[in-house]
Structure formats: C-alpha cells, structure tokens
DRENVO-877528 format. One line per field, with one value per residue (C-alpha): residue in three letters; y, x negated, z. Coordinates in nm, 3 decimals. Layout:
BEGIN
rest <- [ala | ...]
py <- [Y | ...]
px <- [X | ...]
pz <- [Z | ...]
***
This chain:
BEGIN
rest <- [met | lys | phe | asn | lys | ser | phe | met | ile | gly | ala | ser | thr | ala | gly | his | gln | val | glu | gly | asn | asn | lys | gln | ser | asp | phe | trp | thr | met | glu | his | leu | pro | his | ser | val | phe | lys | glu | pro | ser | leu | asp | ala | val | asp | gln | tyr | asn | arg | tyr | glu | glu | asp | ile | lys | leu | met | ala | glu | ala | gly | leu | thr | ala | tyr | arg | phe | ser | ile | glu | trp | ala | arg | ile | gln | pro | thr | lys | asp | thr | phe | asp | glu | lys | glu | ile | asn | his | tyr | arg | gln | leu | leu | glu | cys | cys | his | asn | his | asn | ile | thr | pro | leu | val | thr | leu | his | his | phe | ala | ser | pro | his | trp | leu | ile | ser | glu | gly | gly | trp | glu | ala | glu | thr | thr | val | asn | tyr | phe | lys | ala | tyr | thr | ala | arg | ile | val | thr | glu | leu | gly | asp | leu | ile | pro | tyr | ile | cys | thr | leu | asn | glu | ala | asn | met | gly | ile | gln | ile | ala | arg | ile | met | glu | lys | phe | met | lys | gln | ala | lys | lys | ala | ser | glu | asn | thr | lys | glu | ala | asp | ile | lys | glu | gly | asp | val | gln | val | gly | leu | asn | met | asp | ala | met | lys | thr | arg | glu | ala | asn | ala | ile | ala | ala | gly | gln | ala | phe | gly | ile | asp | pro | arg | glu | val | his | thr | phe | leu | ala | pro | arg | thr | glu | ala | gly | asn | glu | ile | ile | lys | lys | cys | his | ile | ala | ala | arg | glu | val | ile | lys | ala | ile | asn | pro | asn | ile | lys | val | gly | ile | thr | leu | ser | leu | tyr | asp | tyr | gln | ile | leu | pro | gly | gly | glu | ala | leu | ala | glu | lys | leu | trp | tyr | glu | asp | phe | gly | gln | tyr | leu | ser | thr | ile | thr | glu | asp | asp | phe | phe | gly | ala | gln | asn | tyr | thr | arg | lys | ile | cys | gly | pro | asn | gly | val | val | glu | pro | lys | lys | asp | ala | lys | leu | thr | asp | met | gly | asn | glu | tyr | tyr | pro | gln | ala | leu | gly | asn | val | ile | ala | ala | val | ala | lys | asp | trp | asp | lys | glu | ile | val | val | thr | glu | asn | gly | ile | ala | thr | thr | asn | asp | glu | met | arg | val | ala | phe | ile | glu | glu | ala | leu | ala | gly | val | his | arg | cys | val | glu | ala | gly | ile | leu | val | thr | gly | tyr | met | his | trp | ser | leu | leu | asp | asn | phe | glu | trp | gln | leu | gly | tyr | arg | pro | arg | phe | gly | leu | ile | glu | val | asp | arg | thr | thr | gln | thr | arg | lys | pro | lys | pro | ser | phe | thr | tyr | leu | gly | ser | phe | gly | lys | glu | ala | phe]
py <- [0.114 | 0.037 | -0.189 | -0.347 | -0.252 | -0.524 | -0.404 | -0.195 | 0.164 | 0.301 | 0.466 | 0.347 | 0.514 | 0.409 | 0.526 | 0.648 | 0.841 | 1.028 | 1.009 | 1.218 | 1.165 | 0.804 | 0.869 | 0.494 | 0.378 | 0.288 | 0.536 | 0.833 | 0.736 | 0.712 | 1.036 | 1.224 | 1.062 | 1.246 | 1.173 | 1.065 | 0.933 | 1.090 | 1.424 | 1.560 | 1.412 | 1.316 | 1.526 | 1.585 | 1.434 | 1.534 | 1.473 | 1.204 | 1.069 | 1.386 | 1.436 | 1.072 | 1.148 | 1.428 | 1.222 | 0.937 | 1.177 | 1.321 | 0.966 | 0.877 | 1.204 | 1.146 | 0.811 | 0.592 | 0.268 | 0.131 | 0.253 | 0.058 | 0.193 | 0.055 | 0.010 | 0.122 | -0.153 | 0.114 | 0.285 | -0.033 | -0.182 | 0.117 | -0.128 | -0.493 | -0.545 | -0.296 | -0.269 | 0.070 | 0.069 | 0.429 | 0.359 | 0.030 | 0.252 | 0.525 | 0.242 | 0.129 | 0.466 | 0.478 | 0.147 | 0.242 | 0.587 | 0.385 | 0.150 | 0.463 | 0.603 | 0.274 | 0.258 | -0.100 | -0.104 | -0.294 | -0.306 | -0.359 | -0.482 | -0.378 | -0.104 | -0.074 | 0.110 | -0.105 | -0.044 | 0.098 | -0.191 | -0.457 | -0.351 | -0.348 | -0.697 | -0.803 | -0.677 | -0.862 | -1.084 | -1.245 | -1.550 | -1.382 | -1.138 | -1.421 | -1.453 | -1.083 | -1.026 | -1.312 | -1.156 | -0.817 | -0.974 | -1.171 | -0.841 | -0.659 | -0.927 | -0.999 | -0.640 | -0.511 | -0.805 | -0.766 | -0.443 | -0.565 | -0.766 | -0.767 | -0.789 | -0.758 | -0.898 | -0.735 | -0.476 | -0.553 | -0.853 | -0.869 | -0.514 | -0.623 | -0.847 | -0.602 | -0.358 | -0.619 | -0.623 | -0.249 | -0.253 | -0.541 | -0.322 | -0.027 | -0.220 | -0.343 | -0.004 | 0.139 | -0.095 | -0.029 | 0.359 | 0.329 | 0.167 | 0.435 | 0.734 | 0.776 | 0.793 | 0.476 | 0.552 | 0.420 | 0.618 | 0.637 | 0.483 | 0.161 | 0.052 | 0.090 | 0.298 | 0.618 | 0.560 | 0.857 | 0.716 | 1.033 | 0.908 | 0.590 | 0.787 | 0.855 | 0.506 | 0.411 | 0.715 | 0.653 | 0.299 | 0.384 | 0.650 | 0.395 | 0.123 | 0.388 | 0.479 | 0.129 | 0.010 | -0.258 | -0.323 | -0.116 | -0.441 | -0.580 | -0.290 | -0.473 | -0.256 | -0.376 | -0.173 | -0.302 | -0.534 | -0.862 | -1.186 | -1.524 | -1.618 | -1.291 | -1.363 | -1.692 | -1.507 | -1.272 | -1.577 | -1.732 | -1.401 | -1.415 | -1.783 | -1.715 | -1.419 | -1.594 | -1.875 | -1.666 | -1.455 | -1.763 | -1.900 | -1.603 | -1.478 | -1.716 | -1.454 | -1.215 | -1.253 | -1.260 | -1.188 | -1.024 | -0.756 | -0.771 | -0.511 | -0.636 | -0.507 | -0.569 | -0.757 | -0.721 | -0.924 | -0.850 | -1.135 | -1.288 | -1.138 | -1.436 | -1.599 | -1.260 | -1.202 | -1.542 | -1.497 | -1.154 | -1.254 | -1.567 | -1.355 | -1.103 | -1.344 | -1.716 | -1.782 | -1.677 | -1.907 | -2.179 | -1.915 | -1.771 | -2.096 | -2.083 | -1.709 | -1.581 | -1.286 | -1.153 | -0.779 | -0.673 | -0.355 | -0.208 | 0.133 | 0.076 | -0.178 | -0.313 | -0.439 | -0.738 | -0.770 | -0.996 | -0.761 | -0.694 | -0.436 | -0.199 | 0.177 | 0.387 | 0.548 | 0.914 | 1.036 | 0.828 | 1.002 | 0.962 | 1.027 | 1.229 | 0.921 | 0.834 | 0.548 | 0.514 | 0.631 | 0.312 | 0.256 | -0.053 | -0.248 | -0.302 | -0.518 | -0.713 | -0.787 | -0.895 | -1.158 | -1.272 | -1.313 | -1.503 | -1.763 | -1.918 | -1.769 | -1.842 | -1.675 | -1.317 | -1.030 | -0.689 | -0.400 | -0.259 | -0.003 | 0.169 | 0.511 | 0.816 | 1.070 | 1.403 | 1.751 | 1.741 | 1.610 | 1.568 | 1.307 | 1.120 | 1.126 | 0.964 | 0.728 | 0.614 | 0.589 | 0.351 | 0.147 | 0.091 | -0.016 | -0.271 | -0.402 | -0.401 | -0.618 | -0.856 | -0.866 | -0.916 | -1.204 | -1.379 | -1.305 | -1.253 | -0.888 | -0.736 | -0.395 | -0.109 | 0.091 | 0.396 | 0.518 | 0.752 | 0.919 | 1.206 | 1.378 | 1.232 | 1.140 | 0.942 | 0.789 | 0.866 | 1.122 | 1.321 | 1.550 | 1.633 | 1.332 | 1.405 | 1.080 | 1.208 | 1.225 | 1.514 | 1.789 | 1.884 | 2.246 | 2.124 | 2.480 | 2.441 | 2.070 | 2.180 | 1.936 | 2.018 | 1.742 | 1.711 | 1.640 | 1.290 | 1.225 | 1.317 | 1.119 | 0.807 | 0.845 | 0.845 | 0.481 | 0.410 | 0.657 | 0.485 | 0.135 | -0.093]
px <- [-2.925 | -2.699 | -2.385 | -2.292 | -2.002 | -1.765 | -1.808 | -1.521 | -1.599 | -1.273 | -1.073 | -0.767 | -0.447 | -0.118 | 0.207 | 0.366 | 0.040 | 0.018 | 0.366 | 0.592 | 0.955 | 0.960 | 1.295 | 1.416 | 1.122 | 1.091 | 0.798 | 1.006 | 1.248 | 0.987 | 0.843 | 1.162 | 1.235 | 1.283 | 0.961 | 0.794 | 0.445 | 0.371 | 0.200 | 0.382 | 0.594 | 0.470 | 0.720 | 0.594 | 0.252 | 0.016 | 0.301 | 0.130 | 0.459 | 0.477 | 0.104 | -0.019 | -0.120 | -0.329 | -0.506 | -0.577 | -0.708 | -0.957 | -1.064 | -1.139 | -1.323 | -1.537 | -1.648 | -1.428 | -1.290 | -1.028 | -0.748 | -0.588 | -0.257 | 0.051 | 0.409 | 0.651 | 0.905 | 1.149 | 1.165 | 1.231 | 1.483 | 1.639 | 1.905 | 1.921 | 2.120 | 1.993 | 1.708 | 1.642 | 1.555 | 1.448 | 1.183 | 1.064 | 1.022 | 0.823 | 0.555 | 0.571 | 0.475 | 0.187 | 0.052 | 0.057 | -0.115 | -0.402 | -0.436 | -0.430 | -0.725 | -0.911 | -0.851 | -0.803 | -0.509 | -0.509 | -0.170 | -0.081 | 0.267 | 0.305 | 0.082 | 0.217 | 0.545 | 0.867 | 1.235 | 1.437 | 1.676 | 1.409 | 1.329 | 1.704 | 1.720 | 1.431 | 1.124 | 0.785 | 0.882 | 1.196 | 1.180 | 1.426 | 1.151 | 0.969 | 1.265 | 1.307 | 0.940 | 0.937 | 1.250 | 1.088 | 0.763 | 0.941 | 1.114 | 0.801 | 0.606 | 0.911 | 0.941 | 0.572 | 0.339 | 0.213 | 0.046 | -0.099 | -0.432 | -0.476 | -0.228 | -0.294 | 0.009 | -0.025 | -0.261 | -0.460 | -0.249 | -0.424 | -0.371 | -0.087 | -0.324 | -0.589 | -0.328 | -0.208 | -0.553 | -0.568 | -0.231 | -0.346 | -0.653 | -0.431 | -0.213 | -0.499 | -0.679 | -0.319 | -0.284 | -0.662 | -0.604 | -0.287 | -0.488 | -0.755 | -0.518 | -0.700 | -0.575 | -0.606 | -0.858 | -0.840 | -0.966 | -0.866 | -1.185 | -1.084 | -0.900 | -0.938 | -0.588 | -0.450 | -0.284 | -0.190 | -0.331 | -0.222 | 0.142 | 0.088 | 0.231 | 0.567 | 0.590 | 0.903 | 1.105 | 0.994 | 1.093 | 1.442 | 1.493 | 1.357 | 1.609 | 1.888 | 1.764 | 1.745 | 2.064 | 1.906 | 1.750 | 1.433 | 1.243 | 1.329 | 1.178 | 0.905 | 0.721 | 0.416 | 0.203 | 0.370 | 0.163 | 0.208 | 0.299 | 0.142 | 0.491 | 0.494 | 0.129 | 0.264 | 0.538 | 0.285 | 0.090 | 0.405 | 0.475 | 0.149 | 0.176 | 0.541 | 0.440 | 0.127 | 0.353 | 0.614 | 0.345 | 0.166 | 0.514 | 0.599 | 0.245 | -0.054 | -0.303 | -0.252 | -0.523 | -0.376 | -0.529 | -0.483 | -0.683 | -0.800 | -0.926 | -1.281 | -1.562 | -1.926 | -1.966 | -2.314 | -2.429 | -2.628 | -2.752 | -2.438 | -2.194 | -2.210 | -1.858 | -1.682 | -1.807 | -1.705 | -1.368 | -1.302 | -1.428 | -1.195 | -0.893 | -0.989 | -1.083 | -1.146 | -0.789 | -0.669 | -0.884 | -0.634 | -0.383 | -0.603 | -0.769 | -0.566 | -0.633 | -0.824 | -1.006 | -1.035 | -1.011 | -1.252 | -1.184 | -1.455 | -1.545 | -1.772 | -1.925 | -1.861 | -2.117 | -2.039 | -2.216 | -2.169 | -1.913 | -1.706 | -1.737 | -2.015 | -1.921 | -2.152 | -2.429 | -2.367 | -2.593 | -2.432 | -2.298 | -1.922 | -1.667 | -1.357 | -1.171 | -1.391 | -1.569 | -1.928 | -2.104 | -2.260 | -2.231 | -2.452 | -2.154 | -2.005 | -2.268 | -2.293 | -1.927 | -1.935 | -2.226 | -2.026 | -1.707 | -1.929 | -2.040 | -1.692 | -1.552 | -1.734 | -1.469 | -1.426 | -1.470 | -1.339 | -1.402 | -1.062 | -1.117 | -1.431 | -1.486 | -1.530 | -1.313 | -1.513 | -1.492 | -1.863 | -1.883 | -2.261 | -2.197 | -1.945 | -2.213 | -2.488 | -2.211 | -2.128 | -2.489 | -2.564 | -2.257 | -2.304 | -2.654 | -2.534 | -2.296 | -2.571 | -2.788 | -2.494 | -2.460 | -2.827 | -2.804 | -2.562 | -2.226 | -1.956 | -1.864 | -1.674 | -1.555 | -1.579 | -1.286 | -1.350 | -1.089 | -0.957 | -0.895 | -0.718 | -0.713 | -0.377 | -0.137 | -0.320 | -0.013 | 0.052 | -0.245 | -0.083 | -0.293 | -0.581 | -0.838 | -0.993 | -1.079 | -1.057 | -1.283 | -1.053 | -0.928 | -0.558 | -0.419 | -0.078 | 0.061 | 0.009 | -0.073 | -0.369 | -0.653 | -1.026 | -1.263 | -1.561 | -1.919 | -1.854 | -1.606 | -1.842 | -2.132 | -1.916 | -1.807 | -2.164 | -2.213 | -1.929 | -2.093 | -2.438 | -2.329 | -2.525]
pz <- [0.445 | 0.142 | 0.101 | -0.224 | -0.418 | -0.297 | 0.063 | 0.164 | 0.323 | 0.452 | 0.736 | 0.925 | 1.061 | 1.210 | 1.070 | 1.401 | 1.482 | 1.128 | 0.946 | 1.178 | 1.256 | 1.318 | 1.484 | 1.506 | 1.686 | 2.063 | 2.100 | 1.983 | 2.229 | 2.504 | 2.403 | 2.463 | 2.803 | 3.136 | 3.345 | 3.005 | 3.035 | 2.697 | 2.730 | 2.427 | 2.157 | 1.801 | 1.623 | 1.265 | 1.371 | 1.080 | 0.816 | 0.619 | 0.517 | 0.269 | 0.225 | 0.175 | -0.176 | -0.085 | 0.184 | -0.031 | -0.311 | -0.055 | 0.033 | -0.312 | -0.383 | -0.074 | -0.173 | 0.052 | -0.115 | 0.135 | 0.345 | 0.632 | 0.744 | 0.886 | 0.752 | 1.017 | 1.088 | 1.249 | 0.904 | 0.701 | 0.959 | 1.136 | 1.287 | 1.326 | 1.030 | 0.788 | 0.556 | 0.418 | 0.039 | 0.039 | 0.306 | 0.123 | -0.207 | -0.009 | 0.085 | -0.260 | -0.377 | -0.124 | -0.217 | -0.596 | -0.508 | -0.335 | -0.638 | -0.879 | -0.686 | -0.669 | -0.306 | -0.144 | 0.083 | 0.388 | 0.533 | 0.910 | 0.958 | 1.313 | 1.485 | 1.840 | 1.752 | 1.722 | 1.628 | 1.903 | 1.869 | 1.905 | 2.266 | 2.334 | 2.230 | 2.468 | 2.286 | 2.309 | 2.580 | 2.398 | 2.173 | 1.928 | 1.828 | 1.641 | 1.396 | 1.370 | 1.288 | 1.040 | 0.855 | 0.842 | 0.725 | 0.450 | 0.320 | 0.313 | 0.117 | -0.120 | -0.213 | -0.196 | -0.171 | -0.540 | -0.423 | -0.089 | -0.108 | 0.268 | 0.562 | 0.928 | 1.110 | 1.449 | 1.556 | 1.861 | 1.952 | 2.285 | 2.390 | 2.620 | 2.803 | 2.852 | 2.979 | 3.212 | 3.368 | 3.394 | 3.580 | 3.809 | 3.897 | 3.944 | 4.198 | 4.393 | 4.408 | 4.516 | 4.791 | 4.919 | 4.856 | 5.101 | 5.359 | 5.338 | 5.249 | 4.908 | 4.562 | 4.325 | 4.048 | 3.708 | 3.397 | 3.037 | 2.941 | 3.099 | 2.795 | 2.424 | 2.372 | 2.464 | 2.784 | 3.040 | 3.351 | 3.538 | 3.488 | 3.692 | 3.985 | 3.795 | 3.635 | 3.839 | 3.746 | 3.369 | 3.390 | 3.523 | 3.236 | 2.978 | 3.086 | 3.046 | 2.682 | 2.568 | 2.758 | 2.947 | 3.294 | 3.333 | 3.430 | 3.071 | 2.856 | 2.691 | 2.441 | 2.257 | 2.496 | 2.822 | 3.053 | 2.888 | 3.057 | 2.963 | 2.799 | 2.619 | 2.496 | 2.355 | 2.177 | 2.016 | 1.881 | 1.748 | 1.567 | 1.405 | 1.306 | 1.159 | 0.978 | 0.826 | 0.702 | 0.542 | 0.362 | 0.209 | 0.122 | -0.076 | -0.208 | -0.115 | -0.287 | -0.002 | 0.241 | 0.598 | 0.950 | 1.295 | 1.481 | 1.833 | 2.070 | 2.164 | 2.405 | 2.377 | 2.721 | 2.836 | 3.129 | 3.462 | 3.657 | 3.845 | 3.585 | 3.366 | 3.464 | 3.449 | 3.094 | 2.992 | 3.140 | 2.976 | 2.626 | 2.641 | 2.730 | 2.456 | 2.179 | 2.266 | 2.349 | 1.995 | 1.796 | 1.772 | 1.654 | 1.390 | 1.258 | 0.921 | 0.887 | 0.583 | 0.781 | 1.101 | 1.214 | 1.470 | 1.662 | 1.888 | 2.050 | 2.329 | 2.575 | 2.918 | 3.158 | 3.374 | 3.712 | 4.023 | 4.179 | 3.854 | 3.558 | 3.633 | 3.572 | 3.331 | 3.475 | 3.596 | 3.329 | 3.060 | 2.764 | 2.732 | 2.460 | 2.514 | 2.580 | 2.877 | 2.676 | 2.704 | 2.372 | 2.257 | 1.897 | 1.906 | 2.053 | 1.712 | 1.570 | 1.905 | 1.879 | 1.524 | 1.598 | 1.897 | 1.685 | 1.411 | 1.671 | 1.658 | 1.324 | 1.000 | 0.775 | 0.639 | 0.923 | 0.854 | 1.080 | 1.103 | 1.371 | 1.509 | 1.617 | 1.866 | 2.027 | 2.008 | 1.899 | 1.828 | 1.482 | 1.480 | 1.747 | 1.517 | 1.228 | 1.461 | 1.588 | 1.244 | 1.117 | 1.412 | 1.409 | 1.042 | 1.100 | 1.318 | 1.058 | 0.799 | 1.013 | 1.056 | 0.660 | 0.638 | 0.878 | 0.661 | 0.851 | 0.606 | 0.688 | 0.407 | 0.528 | 0.775 | 0.845 | 1.059 | 1.326 | 1.228 | 0.881 | 1.042 | 1.394 | 1.505 | 1.779 | 2.034 | 2.188 | 2.550 | 2.541 | 2.262 | 2.025 | 2.250 | 2.160 | 1.821 | 1.645 | 1.283 | 0.984 | 0.879 | 1.087 | 1.058 | 1.159 | 1.268 | 1.230 | 0.865 | 0.816 | 0.635 | 0.602 | 0.655 | 0.604 | 0.839 | 0.754 | 0.905 | 0.631 | 0.362 | 0.531 | 0.569 | 0.205 | 0.091 | 0.174 | -0.095 | -0.348 | -0.308 | -0.278 | -0.528]
***
C-alpha cells in the first residue's frame, strides 16, 4: 500500500490544545470557573507556542509532509477593537517554518476556542458573529494568505448539532431516571469530542458562573461547543460562506473548505430511517453551504449502528478506545465513500485517530484506516491527504490531559517530546511515496 508523492501524509492539532496560555479565550475563562466542567485547566498545554519549530522538524524527519493546525482568534484579536501584530507575526513564523521544512500547512481559522469578548457579544447564536468572523478572516488572509495553501474555516461546524442531540438524549434519560430513581446514563463515546459527561449534574451551577464571567445572562452563553439551535446552525453556515467569499476576494489561490464530524452509520433492519436522518443532520444539510468550496475536510473516529429502536450500543466484548468509542478503523473508508456520493471534489481527511496508551493499537488503527483511504483512492475518489489526530498528546477539552491521542508523547513537567512508534510508522508512508 503506497500513496503518490502528491498525497499529503500529516497530523493535526488545535491551538488551544497544544500552544498553552490562550488567556483571552472563552475556554481559558471556563477552565477557571467555580464548578468548572473542565477536569483541569490547559495552562501551558504542551507549549507548542514556543516549541513549534522542534515539532515541525520532527515531522519532517519522520516523513510527514503536511501539518494541520489552527490560528487562535483570541490571540489575533484579544479585544473587539484590537488586532495584535505580534501574534500575527508569530503565526507567520510558524507558517514559514512549515515551508522551510517542506511541510504543507493546512490552517484552521476556528477550532472550538473563541475570544472571550465574542461570547460576551452573543457568541455563536448572534448574527453579529458573522461580520466579526469575516473581519478576522480578512485580516488573516491579508497578512498571511501568501503562505497558506489550504484554509479550513470552521472545525466541525456540525458539532453543536451533535451536542444538542446528546443533551436531548440526556434530558430524556434524566426524566426517565427520576421516575425510576436511577441516574441518567450518557457516555464520553456518545460524541467525537472531549466532553465531561460526569459534569452534567453540575451544569446549572457552571452556567451561573459562566454568565457572571462573561457578564451576560447564563442562558446567553453560546460557546462553539454549546448545544446549538437551528438559528445558531444557520449562523455557522453564514460564517463559513462569508469567510469563503472574503478569502477568495483577497487571495483566490487559497483552497477553502470546512470540516465536519462524521460517523460511519451502519444499518440494521428497521434502522434505515434513523441512519438517513442522522447522516442528513451531520452532512447532507451542509451540502448547499459548501457547494462552492474547493475541498471537504472529513473527520471520523468510529461507527454507529442504527437499529429500529435507536443507536445500538457496542457489544459487551467490543474493543473500545480510551474515549469510549468502538475501535473501528474501517469506518474512515466507509465515511469517505459516503461523502463521495454527493461530493465530487477534493476530500482531505483532516482528523482520524484513537485515544489509547497502547501504541501498538494505534499503529494497527493507522494501518487499517489508511487501507480504507487507499481503497477509496484506487476507486477514483479524489482523496488528497490524511491528517492523523493528533500530532501530540494534548489537552482534550473538558477531559483534560487523560486521553492520549498523540503520535508524540510529551512529558509536561519538562515539555520533552518522545516520538512513539506510530509516529515513525505514519511517516513511513510519506517516505515511501512514489
């Protein structure tokens, strides 16, 4: 199994999860709240803000050819009326470092974390956010666009919809549990992001504290990972379209896309309608929004099996990852094939990975996932890259530093990097490309 040299073999990160000290962001605020739903604060994270050159050099030496990372809006625009040239220059240096090491940069403009001030202005349920995001995008492309070949506008634009589904499930279970004097049961593996399900019980106290921190009604705290309304979902779509338009107006050579969190929905008899509904919510409804995009970013970690009575839990003997996801690397190839039924342009796998401390399992996961990607390429689907999640063991949002997704281990007391065998294995596909 070999890919040609134009196929990008790389890894992904998000700024808040690796850089450290993103102090003007909403996540930093929420990590330090009383009754915080975060199991621990990000603090210095893995200090990539200061160590990016070391990390990019490691990637190049291993054979990786691409790096997907995010520019942190809260650093660039720490207040509503201020753009920080020092931070813009920081990302310029990071981009130049990628090019100097023959690493193709794929830039995400927004990967979950937002400026504190944006949330105080209404966040991701406010129409004003469209123009704020457009202005931020314009500044980035004007200053840095000549160094950016690919832009993902929004990471997992559908995540708020998926979280809303989880919250609806929780509320139904909570009501049923109260009637039966049992506890509601939802698990980390129910969604492809690090949410602290244990904190559902203290969500009201957390909401009150968040309202005080952002200076608004607790019911109006709309972060990117808050359950999203239909109106909020339309705002997300408008943000993407506005960003794409301004990118193309300033630098039409940049390829523009969006990323979505996707499951491999498999069907048992009687589960057809549910699978169709979930796939439409996760992907189909965004087709009209992305029709003018240049590429699509597919993000997948596992499958879900739809039966006549809902999503079927994995079998008791099923292998699970440390996030509670079913270990099922075959899902990626199935998702790519499903996307390609309605999307005939470029597809980049912008996230795919596994939370585990067993690196042999990670190597096996990569092998099987890439086999699925290769089959899609052989079938004529225009898949042009695979970005593994994640380059480094990092801050998994509300779950803190426990889940280990990284190809590189980090000793956070010294910030020393220790590449894992999986890092070398993934890099071999770049070195052996024909």
